[in-house]
C-alpha positions in Angstrom: -22.8 -37.8 -5.4 -20.9 -34.9 -5.0 -23.5 -32.8 -6.6 -26.4 -34.2 -4.0 -24.1 -32.5 -1.2 -23.3 -29.4 -2.8 -27.8 -29.3 -3.5 -28.2 -30.2 -0.1 -26.1 -28.0 1.6 -26.8 -24.9 -0.9 -30.6 -25.6 0.4 -29.7 -25.8 4.3 -27.5 -22.7 4.0 -30.6 -21.0 2.8 -32.6 -22.0 5.5 -30.0 -21.0 8.0 -29.8 -17.7 6.6 -33.3 -16.9 6.2 -34.2 -18.7 9.8 -31.6 -15.8 11.2 -33.1 -13.0 9.1 -36.6 -14.2 10.6 -35.7 -14.6 14.1 -33.9 -10.6 13.6 -36.8 -9.0 12.1 -39.1 -9.9 15.1 -36.5 -8.7 17.6 -36.2 -5.5 15.4 -40.2 -4.8 15.3 -39.8 -4.3 19.5 -37.0 -2.2 19.6 -36.0 -0.4 22.8 -33.4 1.7 23.1 -29.7 0.4 24.2 -29.4 2.8 26.8 -33.5 1.6 28.7 -32.0 -2.4 29.2 -28.3 -1.1 30.8 -27.0 -4.4 32.8 -24.3 -3.0 36.1 -23.2 -6.8 36.2 -19.8 -7.3 35.7 -17.5 -10.8 35.4 -16.0 -9.6 38.0 -18.9 -9.7 39.9 -19.0 -6.0 40.8 -22.5 -4.3 40.8 -23.4 -0.9 40.4 -26.8 -0.4 41.4 -26.6 3.4 42.0 -27.8 4.1 38.5 -30.5 1.6 37.7 -34.4 2.3 37.8 -36.1 1.8 41.2 -39.9 0.5 41.2 -41.3 1.5 44.4 -45.4 0.7 45.3 -47.5 2.8 47.2 -49.3 -0.5 48.2 -48.0 -4.0 47.3 -51.3 -5.4 48.5 -55.0 -5.0 47.9 -57.7 -6.1 49.7 -60.5 -6.3 48.0 -62.9 -7.6 51.0 -66.0 -9.3 50.7 -67.1 -9.2 47.2 -70.6 -11.5 45.4 -69.6 -14.2 42.9 -69.3 -13.4 39.2 -68.5 -9.9 39.8 -65.0 -8.4 37.9 -63.3 -5.7 40.3 -60.1 -3.7 39.6 -57.8 -2.1 41.2 -54.9 0.5 40.5 -51.4 -0.3 41.8 -49.7 3.0 42.0 -45.8 2.9 41.4 -42.9 5.5 41.2 -39.7 5.0 39.3 -37.5 6.2 42.1 -34.2 5.3 40.1 -31.9 7.5 38.5 -32.2 5.9 34.9 -35.7 4.9 32.7 -37.9 2.3 34.0 -38.9 -0.4 31.6 -41.7 -3.0 33.0 -41.2 -5.9 30.5 -44.0 -8.1 31.5 -46.9 -8.6 34.2 -47.7 -12.1 34.8 -50.7 -13.5 37.1 -51.0 -16.4 38.8 -54.4 -17.2 37.9 -56.3 -16.7 34.5 -58.8 -15.1 36.5 -56.6 -12.1 36.9 -55.5 -9.9 34.1 -53.4 -7.3 34.5 -52.5 -4.1 32.2 -49.4 -2.0 32.2 -47.2 1.1 31.2 -46.1 -0.7 27.4 -43.0 2.6 27.2 -39.9 3.9 29.4 -41.1 5.9 32.6 -38.1 8.0 33.4 -36.6 9.0 37.1 -39.6 10.6 39.2 -42.3 9.5 36.4 -45.6 7.5 38.0 -47.5 4.9 36.6 -50.7 1.9 37.4 -50.7 -1.3 37.1 -54.4 -2.0 36.8 -55.2 -5.0 38.4 -59.0 -7.6 36.8 -60.1 -10.0 39.1 -62.9 -11.7 37.4 -64.6 -13.8 40.6 -67.2 -15.7 39.0 -67.0 -19.6 39.5 -64.9 -18.6 43.2 -65.9 -18.8 46.7 -64.3 -18.4 49.7 -61.1 -16.6 50.4 -58.9 -15.6 47.2 -55.3 -14.7 47.4 -54.0 -14.0 44.2 -50.3 -12.8 42.9 -48.6 -11.0 39.9 -44.9 -11.0 38.7 -43.8 -7.5 38.0 -40.6 -8.0 35.9 -38.9 -5.4 34.9 -35.1 -3.6 34.3 -34.5 -3.4 38.2 -32.0 -5.2 40.4 -33.7 -7.8 41.7 -35.8 -8.1 38.2 -38.6 -8.7 39.9 -41.3 -7.7 42.6 -44.2 -9.6 43.6 -47.9 -7.5 44.0 -51.3 -9.1 45.6 -54.8 -9.3 45.5 -57.0 -11.1 47.8 -60.9 -11.4 47.7 -63.3 -12.8 50.0 -66.0 -14.2 47.2 -69.4 -15.5 48.0 -72.8 -16.2 46.9 -75.7 -14.7 48.2 -78.8 -16.5 49.9 -81.9 -16.3 47.2 
């Protein structure tokens, strides 16, 4: 009985330790320098955002106008890091599978500019379309919404 308990706990320990090791490996594969991920929040509730990056878009909304159903259109949202530290975009998520964003995966220094390219596939769509994309980054607040819209029509044959 005691021997089986020892074997059980030994096996459980091995599983736990190997799981932690695998988790650590996943985190370290996508390493980000510590100076890029700066969090100004404190336990006292005092926040100094003056040193943070800031994402500033030239346009936050693009209107494709009228497009023919089945057409794929793209637009490049130009932005600038107007803050005082490196800007890192962690993800850009679209409100629909018909909208695909591409964004820079490397940090942008203060003053640098970049683009988020958004492609919209109008296949199977008809009428007014309005899609939102949420840009998550190391800014305060940590999200920004950009939008596209279009009127999709089916041409008469």
